[in-house]
N, C-alpha and C positions, 0 to 999 in steps of 0.2 A: 465370651467363652464360658462354658459351664465348668462346674467343679470337676466333673469327671474328665473333661477335656484337658484341664490344667494338670490333673494327676497323671493322665496319659503322656502329656508332653514332657513332664519331669521324669517319668519312668523311662521314656524312650531315650532321653538325653543320658540318663544313667547307663542304659543298656549299650548305647553307642560307645561310651567311654570305656566300658568294661569289655567290650568284645575283642576276641582274638581268634584267628583261624586256628584249627587243630594243629598241634605241634608236629604230627606226622603227615601233614598234608603236603605232598610234593607233586605239583601239576606235571612236571617233566616226566614223571614215572607213570602217569595215568594212561589207561587205554582210551582210545577214541571211541565215540559212539558208534561209528561205522564198524569198528572191530568187534564190538560186543552185541550189535543189533540182533544177530541171529540167536543169541543166548537169552534174550529178554522175552519172557512169557506174557501172554495176555493176562491182565489183572495185576501185573507187577506195579509197584509204587515208585514214582519219580519223587525224589526229595530234593528241594532247592534251598540253598542258603542265599537269602536275598541281601541287598545292600542298604535298603532304606532303614530309617530309624525304627519304624514299626516292625520291620523284619527282625532287627536285632533284639527288640523287646520279646517277640515271640520265641526267639531262640533261647533267650535267658529263662523265660518262664518254663519252656519245655525242658531245659537242661541238655539240649542237643545243638548240633550245628545247623539245624534246618528250620526254616520259617514257612515253607510251603510244601504241601503234599498233593499229588494228583495221581490218577490211575492210567497206566499205559494200556492201550487197546491194540490188539493184533488179531486180525481176522484170518481164518485159515486159507482163504483164497486170495490173499494179498500179502506182499512183502512190506507194505507201508506200516510204520509205527505211528499210532495216533495217541493223543492225550486227552483224557477226560478230566477237565479241570474247571474249578470254580475260582475266578479271580477278576481283576478289574481290566484286563487286556481287552481292548476293543479295536485293535488294528489287524487282526488275523481272521481268516475265513472259518466260520463254523461249518465243518464237514457234514453235519446232520442237515443243515439248511431248512430247518423247521420254521425259523423266524423270517419275516420279510427282510429284515436287516441281517445279512449273513455275517456282518462284522459287528459283534456286540459284546459288551461285558457280561459277567455272570458265569453261568455254567455253559460250556460248549465243548465240542470235540474238535481239536486242532491237530495239525501235523506236528509230531513230536520234534523232529529236527528243526523245523521252522520256528517252533516256540522257543526252544532253548537258545537258538541263535539270535533271537530277537530281544531277550529280556534286558540285556545291558543297554540296548538302545531305547527301549520303551521306558525303563526305569534307570535313568543315568545315576551312577553312584555319587554320593555327596563327598566321599573320601577317596575315590580312585580305585577302590576294590572292585572285583568282578564276582558275578554269580558262581557258586559251586553247585555241582550236581552229583547225585548218586541215585542208584537204582536198588530197590529191595525186590528180588525176583519172587513171584508167587509160585509155589510148588504144590503138588498133591491134588490138583483138581483138573477136571475135564470141563472146559468152559462151554456152557450152553449158549451159543451165539444168539439164538432167537430171543431167549430170556434176557440176555445182556442188552441187545438192541432195543427191546421194549423198555427197559429201565433207562437207557440213554435218551430215548425219544421222550419219555415221561418227564424227566427232569431238566432236559435241555432248555436253556433260556431262563432258569431260575436266577433271580437277581442276587447280586452279591451284597451283603449287609454293609452298613457304615461301620467305621472303626469301633464306635461306641457300642453299636448293636452286636458286632462280632464278639466283643469282650463279654457283654452281658449274656449272649446266648451260650458262650463257652462256660461262664460262671454258673449259669442255670444247669448246664450239663453235669457239672461237678456235684450238683445236688440231685442229680437223676431227674431233672425236670426237662421234658422234651420241648424244645423251642419250635418244633414243626419245621416244614420245608418251604415256607413262603419265601424265605431267603435262605442262602447257604453259604458258609465259608468253606474253604478248601478241604480240610480234613473231614468236615461234616459230610460233604458230598461223597468222599471216598468211603467213609464208614457206612453211609446209607446204601451206597451201591453194593458194598460187600455184604451188608445184612440182607438185602433183597436178593442177592445171588446165592445166599445160603452159606457164606464163607465166614461170617462174623456173628457171634452171639448177639441177640437183641436185649440182653439184660441191662445194657446201658443205652441211653438215647444216642443218636448219631452225633449230637452236639457235645457230647462228653469228650470226644476225641479231638486232639490237636496234631499238628504235623509230627511232633516228637513221638506221639503214640505209635506211629508206623515206622519210625527210625529205631525205637527200642523193641527190636524183634523178639527178644526173649520174653518180654512182657505181653506183646500183642498176640504172640503165638499161643498163649494160654487162653485167649479169648476166641481164637479162630476155630472153626468147626468143620465137620465133614471132610477132614483130611487136608484142609488148606493150611499152609505154612508160608511164612515170609523168610527168605534167606537174609543174612546180614547185609546191610547197605554196602554197595561198592561204588566208590567215586569213579567218575569218568569225565572226559573233556570232549569238546567238539573236534 
């Protein structure tokens, strides 16, 4: 085991012991996804609070309740909500179907409801907790679906980095060093998509951003451009 792996393991243990769900989180009062589906706009950000040790560390680093960010896609001629996500899930069908293996890890376009319903099964909790979900709705833009589709097709199948590389890429981003897109972690792919859609300033590389960047909407809205704004995250349940 490398020195970095040892450090990560100790940091994850610390984060797991420190973690607490938000004091005002009451699942019994949350709206269901089916109740708010019609209010979710294309380009909105799904935020997830994972249950693994790595997820808890990301949440502590971010200073938010969230360890994963992905972009919700909604086409004008369809009622289906899809999710543009970079992760290690390899059990769900990529709706872009660009790769020969339509079930693959990395970046893919999945059905939103199927995705959120599967996470607790795919990633069983070590402590009995369950995933928490929230949506930050994108406002102020008219989505160019052709442009969006070209971006989705371009980056579909991008591999997800190892835990060590994910950390190193994010640290490089804090120094404004562009790690490129040979691999991509979740918030990096959301940021890159936002930048290429013309919604997010390119003054920082995509690997500068983490899931908490999109949860702290007051901060991210200062970097959004061309009228784009993210509303405060709203928790929901299945």
